[in-house]
Structures are given as structure tokens and as C-alpha cells.
N, C-alpha and C positions, 0 to 999 in steps of 0.2 A: 587958359588962365595960368597966371604965374604962381607957382607954389613956393611958399616961404620955406627955405631949407632949414631954418632953425626950428620951425614948428614940426616939420617932418622928423628931424633928428630927435626932438623931444618926445614925439609919439613913439619912435622906435625904442627909446630908452624906457618909457613907461611900459610899453608892451613887453619888452624884454624882461623888465623887472617883474611883471605879473607872471610871465612864463617861468622865470626863475623861482618865484615863490611857490608856484604850483609844483615845481619839480623838487622842491626842498624835501630832504629826507625827514623822517620822524625825529632823528637825532638833532638835526638842525633846528627843527621847530620846537622840540620839547625837551631837549637835553639828553643826558645819559640814561640809558635803560638799566635798571637793576631791580631785583625782586623787592617787593614791598610788603611790609607788615600790614595785614588787612583786618586784624582783630581789634575791635574797640571794646574798652571796658564798659562803656555805656553808649547806647545809640542816641544820637541827637534826635530831636522831635521830628524833623523833616526827612529823616532817612528811612528808606525801605528796609524792613526787617527781613533778613535772610531766612530765619528759621520758620516764621509763620507765613511769609508771603512768597519768597523766592523758591525755597526748597520744594514746596508742593508743586509748583509749576515745572521745575526741572524734572521732578520724579515722574510727572504725568506726561510730559512732552519730549523730554530730552534723554532721560535715562533709558527710555524704551529702545534706544539704539546705542547709547554711549555708556556701556557697562562692560566689565570683564575684559579679557584679552582681545575680543573681537570688536571692541569699540573702534570706529574709524579714527585713524591717526593716533591711536592709543589715548584718545581724549576721554577720560572717565569723569562723568559729571555726577557721580554718586556721593561726593563729599566735597567739602571746601578744599581739602588737601588735593583732590584730583583736579579741581578747577584751577587751583594755583599752579599745580605741576604743569598743566598745559598739554601740548601735543607733540608728536614725533612722527617723522616720515618713515621710521623703521617699522616693519611689520613683525608682529609676534608669530603669526601663522605664515610660514614660508617653507614650503615643502622642498625647495630647491637649494637651500643654503648648505654650503660645504662645511662651515664652522658653526659651532654653537653661538647663539646670539647672547649679548650682554643681558643680564636680568633687569627687569624694570617693574618689579612688583610694588604697587603702591603701599606706602607705610612700612616697607620692609627693606628695599634696596637703596633707598635714600631717605634722609630724615628732614630735609628742608628743601624749599624751592630752589635755593642756590645750588644745592647738590644736584637737583634734577637738571638745571641748566648746564652743569658740567657734563651730564650724561647725554646731552643733545636734545632735551625737551625744550620747546620754545613756548612763550606765553600766549595765551588767548585773551588775557586781560591786559589792560594798559600797565606798563611798568616804567613809563616816563613820568614827567611831572604830573602831579595830582590836580588836574583841572578838568572841568566838565568837557571842554573841547578835546583835550588829550584823551580823556576816558572814552570819548566816542571814536576819535580818529585812529587811536592805537590799540583798539580792542577788536580782535578777530570776532569774538562773540557778538559784540554790538553790531559790527558791520555785516556779518553774515545773517543775522536776524533781520536787519534792515533791508538786506538784499532780497530776501523772500517777500518782504512787505512791498518793495518796489516792483518786483517781478514775480507775481503769483503764478501758480501752475496754470498751464493752458486749460481752458474750459473744454475738455474732451475726455472720453472714457479712459483711454489708454495714454500713458506717458509716452512722449516721443523717444526715439531710439538714442537720443543724446544722453538719456539717463541710463547708466550702467548699474544694474541691480544684482549682478553676479557676486558671489561670495568672495571671490578672489580678484575683484576688480582693482584696477590701478587707482591708487589713492592720490588725491590732490590736497596736500596738507599745507595750506597757505599760511604765511606769516602776515602780520599786520603791514609790514613794509611792501609785501608783494600783493596785497589784497586787491588793489585797483586793477592790476592785470588779470587776476583770477576772476573778478567780477565781469570784466570785459569779455573774457574767454567763455565764461559759464554763467551768464546772467540768471539762469533758472536754477542754479545750484545753491540757492540760499537755504538756510536751515528753518525747519526740519527738511532734510534732503528727501526729495521725491515724495513728500507729503504736503498737505495744505499748510498755509501759514497758521500761526497760533491765533486763537481768539484775541480780539483787540485788547481786552483788559489784561490778559496774561502777557501779551507782547509788551504792553506799557509797563507792567511791573518789572520785567527783566531789563528793558532798556533804561528805565529810571535808576534801577539798582546799579547797572553797569556805569551809567553816567555819573553816579555819585561815588564811584570808586570801588564798587563790589566789596564793601565792608561788611563785617558781621561781628556780632558779640560772641564771647566764648561759648563753646558747647556746654549745655547744662550738666552740672555735676551729677554723678550717680547717687541714687537714693542710698541712705546709710544702711538700710537692710540688705541691699544688693552688695554693698561693699563688705558687709559682715559675712555674707554667704561666699563671696569670692575668697575671703581670708580663710574661711572654714575649709574650702576645697583645696586651696593652695597648701594649707598645712597637711592635708591628707596626701597630696601629690609630691611632697618634698620631705618625707621622712628620711632619716639618715641611713637606715640599714641597706645593705647591698640588695636584699630582696626587694625592698621598697623602691630603690632606684631603678632596678631592672623592670619592675612592674610599671612604673611611671613612664619609662621609656617606651614600653610596649603600648601603653595607652596613648601616649602622644603620637607615635608613628601611625596609629590607626584613627586618631581623632583630630589631626592637625587641620583638616579642612572643615570640621564641624562648626556649626553655629550653636553654641551651647546656651541653654537657657534654664532658668529656675521657675518651674511652672506655678509654684505656690506664691511667687512674688510678682513676676511679670513675664508673660510668654511672648513678648515682642521686644525685649531687650536681650541682645545676643552677645556672646563672648567667644573669643578664640583662644585656644590653648597654644602657647608659644614657648620656645626655649629662651631662657634669659641667663645672662652672666651674673645677675644679682638675685639674692634670695628674697622670699616674701618679706614685706615691710619696707623694702627699698624700691625706688623707681625701676621699672622694667628696662633692662638693657638688652634689647632683642638680638638674638643670634640669627643672622641671615646667611643661610647656606643654600646651594643649588637644590639639594634634596634634604628632606627632614632628618635623614640619618648622616648628613655631612659632618665632617670633623668640626666640633664647636670651638676648638682652639682654647678651651679652658679645662681645668681639672674637674670641676663639678658643674653640671648643668642643673638649672632650676626650671621648673615648669610653672608658668604663670598664666593667669587669665587676664586678657585685655578686652576692653569693650570693642565690639564690631561696630564701627561708626559709619560705615557706608550704607547707602540705600540697599535694602534687601531686594534682590532680583531673583525671579523664579529659577532662572537657568543655572544659578550657582548655589541656591539656598538648600542647605542640608541640616535642618534642625536636629538637635540631640539633647534630650532631657537629662538634667542633673538634679537629683533630689536625694532624700535620705535612703530611699529604697535602692537607688542605684549604688550609693556608697556601700550599703550593706551587702549588695550582690557582689561587688568587686572584692569586698573583704572576704566573703565566703569562697569566692573562686580562687583568689590569689594568695590570701594570707592565712586562711584556716587550714590549708593543705600542708601536710608535713614534707617539706623539701627544703633544700638549702642552696644558696648561691655563694660559691666560694670566690669567684672572680667576676668582675664586670667586663662585658665585651667591649672591644674597641670600635673605631669608626672607619677603618679601612674599607674601601668600596667593596672589595671581593667578599668580605665577611658581612659588612653592614647591610648590603643589598640582599642578603639571604637570611630571611627570618628564622629558618630552621637551624642556622648556626648561631645567630645573635641571641635567640631566646630559647635555646635548647634546655635551659634549666627550669623554665616555666612549664607546669603541667600541660600536656597537649589538650586534654579535655577542657581545662580552664580556658585556654586560648580560644578553642573552638566555640565554647558557650558564650564567651565574651562577644565574638563576632556574630553569632546566631541571635543573641538577644535583640539586636537591631539589624537584622539581616538586610532589610530594605536600605538602610543607611549604608551598610557595607557594600552592597552591589551598586548603589548610587555613586559610590566613590569613583568607580571607573566609568560611570555613565555621565555624571556631571563633573566630578573630579576637578583636577587642576587645569582643565582645558576649555571649559565652556562649550566648545564644539570640537570635534576631532574625527574627521573622515578616516584618518589612518587607523585609529583604534576601533571605530564603529563600523566600518565596512567589513569587519571580520565576523559580524553577527547577523542573524536573520532579522527581518523587520518585525517579527512577532514570535515570541516563544515564552514558555512557562519555565519557572525554576523551582525545583524542590531540593531538599537538603537531607543528607544522611543523618539519622538520629544519633546524637553523640553518646547515648546510653545503650546502643546496640552492644550485646556481649562481645568482648574481645576487640571492640572497635579501636581502643587505644593501642592495642598491640599492632593492628593492621596499619594504623596511621603512623605509628612510630617507625615501622619498617619503611613505609613510603617516604616519611619525612627524612629518615636517615639516608635514603637514596637521593632525595631532593637536595640534601646537604652537598652532594657532589655534583649538582647541576648548576651551571652558570646561569645568571640572569643578565639580560641585555644591559642593565644599568651598571653591572660589574666590569664591563669591558671598556678599556680606553681606546681600543682599536675598533672603530665603528665605520671604517672606510672600505671594508670588504664584507658587505652583508651576506653574500652567498657563502663565504667561508664560514661565517658564524651559523648560517642556516644549516649547513652540513653538520656542524658540531652539535647544534641543538637537535637535529634529526637523529644523530647517533645516540645522544643522551636520552631522547624520548623513547627510542626503540629499546634501549637498555632498561629504562624504567618500566615500560610495558612488559618486557620479558620477565623482569623480576616480579612485577605485579601478577602476571599470569601464573608463574610458578607458585607464588605465595598463596594466591587464592585457590589454586588447584589443590594444594596441600591442606589448607585451613578449612576449606568448604567441602572436603571429601566426605560424603555421606550426610552432610548438613544441608539445610535449605533455609532460605530467607524469602520473604515476600514483601507485602506492604509494610510490615513492621520495620523494614529497613529505613523507611521514610519518616523523618521527624514530623510530628503532628503538633508542634508548638506547645507540647505539654498540656494541651487542652485549653490554653489561654493566651498564647502569644500569636498575634495575627501576622507575624513575619514569616510564618511557616511556608507559605507559597507566594511567589511573586510573578508578575507579568512584566515583560520588557517589550517596549515598542521602540523601533528605530525609525527616525525621520531624517533620512539622508545622513547628515553629519551631526545630528544630535539624537538624544534618546530619552525615554521616560521609564522609570521603574515604579510600579504600583503594587500594593499588597493585593493578594487574591488572584483568582484565575479569571482574567477578563477576555472578552471577545470570543470569536469562533475558535474552535479547536485549532491550535497552531500546528504547523508542519513538524516542528521540532520542539524538544524540551531538554532541559539539563537536570542532572542530579549532581549536586556539589557536596563534597566532603571537605574536611578541614584542610587537607594538604592542597587541594585545588583552589579553595577559596583564598588561602593565604598567598599562593603564587599569583593569582589574579591581582590581588591587592598590591603586592610588591612590584608587579609588572606595570600596571596601568595607573597606579595612584602614587605610592611612596617612591617608586623608582622612575616614574615617567617625568621627562623634562620637556615642557612645552616649548622651551627655547632651544631644544636640542637640534642637531643637524639632520639632514636627510637619512643618514645611516642609522642614527638612533631610532628615528621614527619607523624606518623600514624593519629594523630588527624587532622592534616591539610588535609590529603587525605580524611578522612571521612567527614569532614565539606564541602570540595569542591564538594563532591557528591551532596549534597543538592543544592548548588549554580548552578551547571551545570543543574540539573533537573529543577530548577526554570527558567533558561534562555530558556531551550527547551520548557517548558510548556507555556511560554510567546509567543513563536513562534506559538505553536499549537492553541492558541486563535484566530489566524487569519484564521483558517480553519473552515469549517462547522462541526457540531457536529459529523456526521458519519465519516468524513475523520479524524477528530481529534482523535477519538478512534482507528481507524484503524492504523494511523501512530504511536500512542503511543504504541500500542501493538507490532508493528513491530520493533520499536526502542529498545524495552525491551523484546525481545523474551527470554524465559527461566528465566526471573527474577521473584523474589517472588512477590506476590500480594501486599505486604506491600510497595514495591518500587513504584508501580504504584500510590499509594495513594499520594505520595509526588508530583505528577504531576497533581493532580486533584483538581478542585474547584467545588464540587458537586452542591451547590446551584446556583452559578453563571453560570456554564456551562449548567445547565438544560434548561435555557431559552435563553442563549446567542448564537447569530449567528452574525458574523461580517458583516458589510455593504459592502460586496464584491460580485459582480455578477459572480459567477462561471458558466462556460459553459461546463465543461467536468467532467468526473469521476476521472481524475487524478488531484485532486485539489492542491496537493503540488507542482507539476511541474508547474501548471498554476499560483500558487502564486509566485513561483520563477520568472516566466516571467513578472508578473505584477510589482513585486518589482524592477526587473532590468529596466523595462520601467520607473518607477517612479524616479529611481536614475540615469538614463542614462546620465544626464548632468554632473555628478560628478564621474562616473566610469572610472578609469584610463584604458588605453589600452596597456600599455607597456608589460604586461605579457600575452597578448592574441595572439593566433596564427595569427589572422588577422593583427597584427602589423608587421609581416614578409613581407617585400616588394617583395621578390622573390616568385612569384606565384608557380614556380615549387617545391621549397622547402616546401612551405606551403601545397600544395596538396599532396606531398609525405608523409608528417608527419601526415596528417589528420587521416588516419586509426588507428594510435596508440592511439589517444585520445578517441577511442570508445572501446578499449580492456577491457575485464573483465575476471577475473579468469585465468585459463590455463597459458599462457606464462607470465602473469603479476606476478604470484606467484614466478617465478624464478628470477625476477629482484631484485636488492637491492632497498632500500627505496628511495635513492637519488642518481641519476646518472647524472653527468654533460656530456653533449654532445657538441662536437665542429664539425661543418660542415665547411670544407675548400673548397675554390673555388678561382678563379682568383681575385675576389673582396675581401672585408673584410670577415673574418670568421664569422659564425653565432654561437652563444652560446645558448644552451637551457638546461633545466633540465627536466628529466623524473622522476616523483614522483609516487611511488607506495603507494596506500592507502590501508592499511590493514582493512578488514571488520571484525566485531564482532557481535555475537548474541546480546550482551549488554556489557556495561563496568561498571557494578555496583560493581565489586569486584577488589581489588588491587592484589589479588592472582589468580593464575591459568589463566592468560590472554590467554595463548595458548589454554586452554580448551574452550574458548569462540570464538575462531577464526572461520571465514567463508571464507576460501581462494577462493572458487568459486565466491565470490562476490567482491573480490579485484578489484580495478580500477586503471587505469593509466592516469595521467595528463601530457600533454606535454606543458611546459611553456617556452616561450622565455625568455632569461636571466637566472638569478641564483636564485634558491629557496633553502634555507637551508644553514647552515654554515659548515656542516660536510658531504662532499660528500663521498659516499661509493665506487664510481668508476668513472673513467674518460674514455670517449670514444671519438674517433675522426674518422670521416667519410668524405671521399671526396664526393663532391656534386654529382659526376657521379655514386657513389656507393649507394646513399641514398635509392633508391627504393629496392635494394638488401638487405640493412641493415634492412629496415622496414619489408620486406618479411621474412627474416631469424628470426628476433625477434618475429614476430607475429606467426610463426609456431613452436616455441619452445615447447617441451613436456617433457624434462628431464634436469637434471643437466648437462649431457653431451652436450646437445644442447646449454646450456648457455656457457659452456666452449669453444665450437667452435665459438660462437659469440664473446667471449672475446679474443680468439686467433686472430681473424681477425680484430677486431676494438678496442679492449680495451687497456688501458695502465695499466699494472699490477704494483704493488708496487715493484716488483723485476726487472723491466726493467732497463738495464744498463744506459740508457739515460732518466730515470724517470724525473729528474729535468728539463731538457730542454723541455720535452714534456708537463709538467704540468705548467710551468711558464706562458704560455699564458693565462691560465684560471685565474690565480691570477691577471695578468695585466688587463684582460678584466673586471674582477669584479670591480676593482678600476675605470676603465675608464667609465663603464656603470653607476656606482653609485658614482659620485665624492664626495658626502656628506656621503652617507650611507655605502660606501665601507670600508672593512677592510680585514685583513688577513684571508683567509679560513683555516679551521682546517683539518689536515690530520689524526687525531687519530682514525677515524672510517673507514679508507680504508680497503676494504675486502681483503682476501687472498684466492682467488678462481681461 
């Protein structure tokens, strides 16, 4: 057959034209890309409302992974500002970087979307022409949600190996222009990543909102009563005297991470304390520095309250109450005392990083009581703090320990603290050093400093305590009414939890903390810690914290008789070098020191725990104790789990949320596995120090931890069988059978409806403390 050459040529032209159109870039199709104003004064009738429709879906389905510094590609979906900012291929958590990373704190290090573009963030919303087609084609959010719809998870129990769920996995931060290639390479990587697709009606809300241009009306204005309360506190924090300015600086450097709230008005509207170039009555001009004590670049700093507008997530939420009693307390601590402030301290790193220098004019006892009043918040600073997660800081502590505090009103305590504080004034902190590229050089200097401090402490105590004795009265009892007097810390790999009270089985170790130690921990791990810092900074922080942990543990050991003290110290540090033990020993003082405690048994540590529990009984909360469960049958059924050790415990994830259903209200609990170690003196080879046969399990009513590894649900009638099956596990296959019967895998088709009750219960049980639980650590087993 003879082919008409003209027709062939025409077909080639048409086909080439179609191919050319398919290969057209987004710029060629939709024009120039530039940040868009997405705020509407009034929402058109057919538009999806962000506040009432979109925001709840984002919080329930997207914020569970996209919040804080550990959000994949730094995409924070906790606010409109975060969505507009978009994503970045730069990682905040990078333990191998040689130079400190640029800061990328939302609402702080840039004030507009255009500024974020200059800092390397790329859009996940369409920034080309505003048309439905462009809003679909040029929106990473739209296309990645649609990708999950087109390619749902395989219908199998476990995700395939193509899903990388490791914490330090390589990130694929695709742009709209690269999305087609991303989808071809990773068709199963639609959002939510490694979780089922959203319910159809929720998916439709998000897609319609994105198609319409992702617009929103302005955020609702604050209630006038809240505004008046903010003005009241800003007036208090910005008085003109040097004393007032120094006190406000101290308060700011301890509360800059707090979510402040006014309980008598609204306990779910939170504020942050920030530094501003402008005084109260003028718009806040925020001062953004790498650390809260960084040079502000202005002669006078003002302390202002700004609304916390992001979604509250459990892993960073640290509420702090502001009311009239708080103001009166601060007035009595800092202003009613007769002292003077002649000059205000500067902001040079060497001085500003050391609170004993910066705040030397403030009464020691006042500073300590300020921190003790909300001791859980203070300790939470280095647990939740500026990092969300932090293996470098947290692998320096045991998985489970109790914390007690020295009573600030012990006779002559201020004299002792002043001596130690004066010694600490001559001690460098990691944040003070500009040379962080020789960590071992610094470690040797810290080692010499710590030895000198211990030597002076040894001599001082030997002289001061000669012929005197102290016992349980050394320990703060919360003045009979403050439930911060005893704390429990749980570590879950690279995150941790602080709770009031003495929870779980008796821990291997405990700390006793006084002012000088508490302040050093805060300035090491909170005020002076830089999550964007390089490897040297993080390593120095870890090395320094070793000394502080040992100091807290050594303080606790002082409450034991000499023989028990040595026995416990050797047990806690099995396999450690002799040099380490020296950092926990005061040879002169310990030679003759025995506490004024009448021990009756050979198990003195257990006896001490019981005596301390009795001393603090009036202030120990009960909400996380098994005894708080009203249903005796549930309580009795769970009791055997709280005595498990080794064996089946080693097969469990570290944090397991358990829902017990019945005809009444469901009961929510957490099973916490505590990993045991020979010692924790090295940040490397942690697995080589493990003692799995000593792992313990704690059964805690309510929720412990922000990162559940697994969800379980058990009917009340099956509870005894569940306990029996769990207690008899011997292999990974046994755990798989337990999960088959009671678990909620991340691959469950109805995963969202099964896990939503846990999120609701968390908020209901903790109306002030509650926040969105994080799903980024869910196991794939």
C-alpha cells in the first residue's frame, strides 16, 4: 500500500507537538512561580474553610508525622505559615556535619514565604497561576495525596522492604517539577507515608481545598480578656529597674520554650515568651539569635508574649501556668529580698553561657525555688527541649530512673551552693567554646575541671559536715503540697518522658539534684544546646552530660551506708573503667560519712526507696499507678505484667499503647519496656552494653511517651488471655501471633478509625498537657 507522505509528515508533527506539550515545564504552562498571598478577608460561599474543615484533617492525619525538627523534609503542617513555607532537602538532625547548619525555626528565622524561598525552602503548594488545573499540577501536596489514592498500600501484614522507616533514612524531598519522576520511582510513597490512605471524605476536603488555591481567612483575633492579661504580664516583665531587667532575663532564659497559659481564662490558648526590640504597646519585633542569651544587638531588650499559633503536639508541649499566685510568688522570690544589682551582665558567650556568672546578683535560694516550683517542667526542658528527639543527649541516661531534689531550706544550704556555684563560675560550658573541632581536648579540660570541683566539694563537705549528720530531711518534700517533689524519667531510645511521682518497678538508679546541678543541666541541654550545631558541639554536650549524670547519681548514693554505696556504684557501672568510678567518689568525705538513716535490712537501696516514698507520700500523684484503676478485675489481671523481667519483655517495643474495651468507658494504658545496660558511660556501642535479661516492664495507666511504637486493643473478657500470651512469649514468632490477635498494624485498612480513640483519649485525659501523638515510630512487625 502506498503511504501518503504528507499524511505521515502531518502525523509526526502532531505527535511531536503532543510530546512537546507533555514535556513542557510548569513555567511554560503556568507562568512565573512566586509566593502568593493566601489570606482572604472573606471566604466565598463555595470555598473550603481552612479553620473548620482542613485544619482538623491535617492535625489528625498529617501533623502526626509533620511537626517539629523531625518532620520529613522539614515540612511542618502545624500552621498556615508552615504549609506556605514548604519543604527543604536539608536535614536538621545530621550527626556528621562539620559546620553548624543555618537556622530554620518557623516564625523566627524568616518572616515571609519569600524569605524562606531565599533560604532554600521550596513550595508544596502551587505558586504559579491561580487556576484549578495549576493548583493540581503544581502542588506537591495535591499530587502526593493523589498518589496514595492511586497506589494504596499492598494488602499484606508487613510493608515491603522498599519502605524505609529508620529514623535517619535518606529523604526524598521532591518538588512539583520533579514529581512525575518521584511517582515513577516510588509509586507506593504517597502520603501518608507508610500508612493507609485517608478516609475518602477527608481526602476530598484536602484535595478540594488545594484545588481552590489553599486559601484561608485570617486567624481569629484573641479575646479581649486574654489581651488584657498579656498586657498585665508584659508590664510586670518589663519594669525599668536593673533588678527587674535581670530577673526578667533569668525568667526568659528558663521559660523561652514554655507554652504559657492563663488557667482562669482559657487553658488551651498558649503563648511564648520572646525577646523583642519593641516595648509593650508596639508590634513585636522579635530578636532571633542562635541561643536565647545571644547578643540581641539592641541596648534594651523587652520581653513579650506572643500567641503560639501552631498545632500543639505532645512531643514538644510544655505548658506553664501564669496566674496571680505565680506573679505573687515571683515577687516574693526576687523582689522582696534585700539585694541590689549594680550593673547588668553582657551577652558574650563565655559569660552568658554560664548562669553562675550572669545571675550572680540574684539570690541563690530564689533561683533554686523558681526552678523547683515547676521541677517537672524544668527537667522536661532537656527531655523535650529544643530538639524533639536527641539520641546524643538522651543516650547518656538510663531508660528508667527516679529524681529527687535537695531541700532548698536545709540549714546552711545556701552557703554550700554558693561555694559550688563559685567553683562552677570557673567551669567552661560547651556552648562557651568556639573551638568545637577537638572534642577530646575539651573532654580532658572538662575532666580536669570536674576533678577539681569534686576535690573542693569533698574538702568542703568534710569540713562542714564534721560531727553533723543528715538523713531524709536532706530531700525536698514539696513543702507538703507541691507534686513536683519526685519525678520519673523514661527513655525511649531517642526520646523520653518525665512524669510526676515514682512510677514503675524500683529503678536501677536514681538522682538527687541540687541547685548547682540543676542549673548546669539546664544551660547545657536547653539554653546552651544548638540543635543545628555540628558534630563537635553535640559530642561535647554528650561528654559533659556524663559528668552531670554521675554527679546526680553520686548524690543519691550519699544517702546509703558506705558498704551499700560501694556495692551499688560498682553494680551501676559494671564493665566501666576505674577512672569513671572516681567521678562518683568523694574519698575524704565518704570515709567517715554515714547518713542519719536507720536501715533495717541488707537491701538498703530498696529500703531507701520505700522511706523516700513515705516521706513524699502527701505529694505523690496517683494517676499513673495501677491502684488508680477502679475496676479490680482489670487491675488484678494486669498486675503480673508489672513484675516481668527479661524473656518476653525483650520482644516488646519500648512504648506500647493498650486500649481495654468494655461496656463502660475504655481503659487506656501504656506498657513501657526499660532496656537494661551494664553501664551507659559511652555514646558508642550502646548495644554492646545491653543486658536484655534485666529488661523490665512497667504497666502505667494513661499515656507515657509521645511516640507509640504499637497500638493494642483488648476486650476486657480477653484480658487474662492477653496477659498469659504476652507473658509466655519466647520468640519473634510469638510476638507476631500476639500482634495478629490484639495489635493494630500500620497496614490495617481501618487504621485511622482504630487509632483515633487513642488521640481523643489523650486530649481528654490531659486537657492542659494533651497534644497530638506522633506516629513516626510505629513499628512494621
